C-alpha positions as CSV (number, residue, x, y, z in Angstrom):
1,M,-0.3,0.1,-0.1
2,G,1.4,3.5,-0.7
3,K,1.8,6.2,1.4
4,I,-0.8,8.7,1.7
5,K,-0.3,11.9,0.1
6,V,-0.5,15.1,2.2
7,L,-0.6,18.8,1.7
8,L,0.0,21.4,4.3
9,A,-2.1,24.5,4.4
10,E,-0.9,27.0,7.3
11,D,0.5,30.3,7.1
12,H,3.2,30.5,9.8
13,T,6.3,29.3,8.3
14,I,7.8,27.6,11.2
15,V,4.7,25.8,12.1
16,R,4.2,24.4,8.7
17,H,8.4,23.1,8.7
18,G,7.4,21.7,12.2
19,L,4.4,19.7,11.1
20,R,6.5,18.5,7.4
21,A,9.0,17.0,9.9
22,L,6.5,15.6,12.3
23,L,4.5,13.9,9.6
24,E,7.6,12.7,7.6
25,G,8.4,11.0,10.9
26,E,5.4,8.9,9.9
27,G,6.4,6.0,7.8
28,G,3.0,5.9,6.1
29,I,2.7,9.5,5.3
30,E,4.6,11.5,2.4
31,V,4.1,15.6,2.7
32,I,3.9,16.7,-1.0
33,G,3.6,20.2,-0.7
34,D,2.5,23.1,1.5
35,A,0.4,26.3,0.9
36,E,0.6,29.5,2.7
37,D,-3.0,30.3,2.4
38,G,-6.4,29.1,1.7
39,R,-6.2,30.6,-2.0
40,E,-3.1,28.4,-2.5
41,A,-4.1,25.6,-1.3
42,V,-7.5,24.9,-3.4
43,R,-4.5,25.5,-6.2
44,K,-2.0,23.1,-4.8
45,V,-4.7,20.6,-4.6
46,E,-5.3,20.9,-8.3
47,Q,-1.9,20.7,-9.4
48,L,-0.9,17.8,-6.6
49,R,-4.2,15.8,-5.6
50,P,-3.2,14.8,-2.3
51,D,-5.0,12.3,-0.7
52,V,-5.5,15.0,2.3
53,V,-4.7,18.0,3.2
54,V,-3.9,19.7,6.6
55,M,-5.7,22.9,6.8
56,D,-5.3,25.9,9.4
57,I,-8.6,27.3,9.8
58,S,-7.6,30.9,10.4
59,M,-5.6,32.1,7.0
60,P,-5.2,35.3,5.3
61,G,-6.8,35.7,1.6
62,L,-8.9,32.7,2.4
63,T,-9.8,31.0,5.3
64,G,-9.5,27.5,6.1
65,L,-13.3,27.3,6.4
66,E,-14.1,28.7,3.0
67,A,-10.6,26.9,1.2
68,T,-12.3,23.5,2.5
69,R,-15.3,24.5,1.2
70,Q,-13.8,24.8,-2.3
71,I,-11.9,21.9,-2.1
72,K,-14.5,19.5,-1.5
73,K,-16.4,21.1,-4.0
74,R,-14.2,20.5,-6.8
75,F,-12.0,17.7,-5.8
76,P,-14.5,15.8,-3.4
77,E,-12.2,12.7,-3.1
78,T,-9.7,15.1,-1.3
79,R,-10.1,14.6,2.5
80,V,-9.6,17.7,4.9
81,V,-7.8,17.6,8.2
82,V,-8.6,21.0,9.9
83,L,-6.1,22.8,12.1
84,S,-7.5,24.7,14.8
85,M,-7.0,26.6,18.4
86,H,-11.1,26.4,18.8
87,T,-12.8,23.5,20.6
88,A,-16.2,25.0,20.7
89,E,-18.8,23.1,19.0
90,E,-20.1,26.1,16.5
91,Y,-16.3,25.8,14.9
92,V,-16.4,22.2,14.5
93,A,-20.0,22.2,13.1
94,K,-19.3,24.8,10.8
95,L,-16.3,22.7,9.4
96,L,-17.8,19.4,9.4
97,R,-20.7,21.0,7.2
98,S,-17.9,21.9,4.8
99,G,-16.9,19.0,4.1
100,A,-14.0,18.5,6.7
101,S,-13.0,14.9,7.6
102,G,-11.1,15.6,11.1
103,Y,-11.2,17.8,13.3
104,V,-7.4,18.7,15.6
105,V,-6.8,21.1,17.9
106,K,-3.6,22.7,18.0
107,H,-2.7,21.4,21.8
108,A,-3.1,17.8,20.9
109,A,-0.6,15.3,20.9
110,P,1.4,15.1,17.6
111,A,0.3,11.3,17.1
112,E,-3.1,12.5,16.8
113,L,-2.3,14.4,13.7
114,A,-1.0,11.3,12.2
115,L,-3.8,9.2,13.3
116,A,-6.6,11.9,11.9
117,I,-4.8,11.6,8.7
118,Q,-4.8,7.9,8.6
119,S,-8.4,7.8,9.5
120,A,-9.7,10.6,7.2
121,D,-7.7,8.5,4.2
122,R,-10.0,5.5,5.1
123,G,-13.1,7.9,4.5
124,E,-13.7,8.1,8.4
125,L,-14.4,11.1,10.9
126,F,-11.7,12.0,13.5
127,L,-12.2,14.4,16.1
128,S,-9.8,15.4,18.9
129,P,-11.1,13.7,22.2
130,S,-11.4,17.6,23.6
131,V,-13.8,18.5,20.6
132,A,-15.7,15.1,20.9
133,R,-16.7,16.0,24.4
134,H,-18.3,19.3,23.4
135,V,-19.9,17.6,20.2
136,V,-21.3,15.0,22.3
137,K,-22.4,17.3,25.4
138,R,-23.8,19.6,23.0
139,F,-25.9,16.9,20.9
140,V,-27.1,15.2,24.4
141,E,-28.3,18.4,25.3
142,E,-30.3,19.0,22.2
143,A,-31.5,15.7,22.2
144,E,-33.1,16.2,25.5
145,A,-34.7,19.8,24.5
146,G,-36.1,17.5,21.8
147,M,-34.0,19.3,19.0
148,H,-32.9,16.2,17.3
149,K,-36.0,14.2,17.8
150,D,-37.1,12.3,14.9
151,R,-40.2,12.3,13.3
152,Y,-40.9,8.6,13.7
153,D,-40.3,8.5,16.8
154,K,-43.4,10.8,17.6
155,L,-45.6,8.4,15.6
156,T,-47.7,6.1,17.9
157,E,-47.4,2.2,18.1
158,R,-50.7,2.0,15.9
159,E,-49.3,4.5,13.8
160,R,-46.2,2.5,13.3
161,E,-48.5,-0.4,12.7
162,V,-50.8,1.0,10.0
163,L,-47.5,3.2,8.2
164,Q,-46.0,-0.4,7.9
165,L,-49.1,-1.7,6.6
166,I,-50.0,0.9,4.1
167,A,-46.4,0.2,3.0
168,E,-46.6,-3.3,2.4
169,G,-49.5,-2.7,0.1
170,H,-52.6,-3.2,2.4
171,P,-55.8,-1.4,1.2
172,N,-57.6,0.4,4.0
173,R,-60.2,-2.4,4.3
174,E,-57.7,-5.1,4.8
175,I,-55.8,-2.7,7.5
176,A,-58.7,-2.5,9.1
177,R,-59.6,-6.1,9.6
178,L,-56.0,-7.0,10.3
179,L,-55.8,-4.2,13.1
180,H,-59.5,-5.2,14.5
181,I,-60.2,-1.2,13.8
182,S,-62.6,0.3,11.4
183,T,-61.9,1.7,8.1
184,K,-62.6,5.0,9.2
185,T,-60.0,4.7,12.1
186,V,-57.4,3.8,9.5
187,E,-58.1,6.4,7.2
188,S,-57.4,9.0,10.7
189,H,-54.5,7.1,11.5
190,K,-53.0,7.8,7.7
191,A,-54.2,11.5,8.3
192,H,-52.0,11.7,11.4
193,L,-49.4,10.0,9.9
194,M,-49.3,12.3,6.5
195,D,-49.4,15.2,8.9
196,K,-46.9,14.1,11.7
197,L,-44.6,13.2,8.7
198,D,-45.3,16.2,6.3
199,I,-45.9,14.0,3.9
200,H,-48.6,14.2,1.1
201,S,-49.3,10.8,-0.4
202,T,-49.4,7.3,0.0
203,A,-46.3,6.4,-2.3
204,E,-44.4,9.2,-0.2
205,L,-45.6,7.1,3.1
206,T,-44.2,4.0,1.0
207,R,-40.7,5.2,0.4
208,Y,-40.4,7.0,3.9
209,A,-41.2,3.5,5.4
210,I,-38.4,2.1,3.4
211,H,-36.0,4.9,4.0
212,K,-36.3,4.1,7.7
213,G,-36.4,0.7,7.4
214,V,-39.9,-0.4,8.3
215,I,-39.7,-2.2,5.4
216,T,-37.7,-3.7,2.7
217,L,-37.8,-4.1,-0.8
218,E,-35.2,-7.7,-0.2
219,R,-37.6,-10.8,-1.1
């Protein structure tokens, strides 16, 4: 297996040279170029086609955030690992939404960056432990507040049963017979389903059920 080709994007020369020395000490990583700002980083990705870009978030001319967006839009096969002083979840969220595969804080242990590069090259997401704690804490808080509650979780047990039977192709009369309820009640459950899921047809309900794994197309 060949070495992971890495491009360094960092505006401080001393830091950039230190990163190069650090990464070149790793057996499976080859630094093939560097850039002093985000704009140069985008150009170098086009020229060199690295596997992974190590991207400083704070750079003149074009920030690491915007450079990451442009790289992922133009060269989606290139992974980006971000280096940052920040651990706040809003910074992490912005970079992950821009397409970054890793987020490493600058005070992390040197081996952490190499691990992030290796993880990104495998198509995995890597977060520094200190960052991950913030992200998980925020997610838990939002989940407890109901911000991440899936619409499917809001369905009653009966509504889930009706959804499955609709998706399996049963007409309302057959659903009523199977569940021992009236056809009118089935129609009422179906209306509630559509309202809660913001869905407007039986076909959409079926697609939703397949997407959620309620039913499968396998036989």
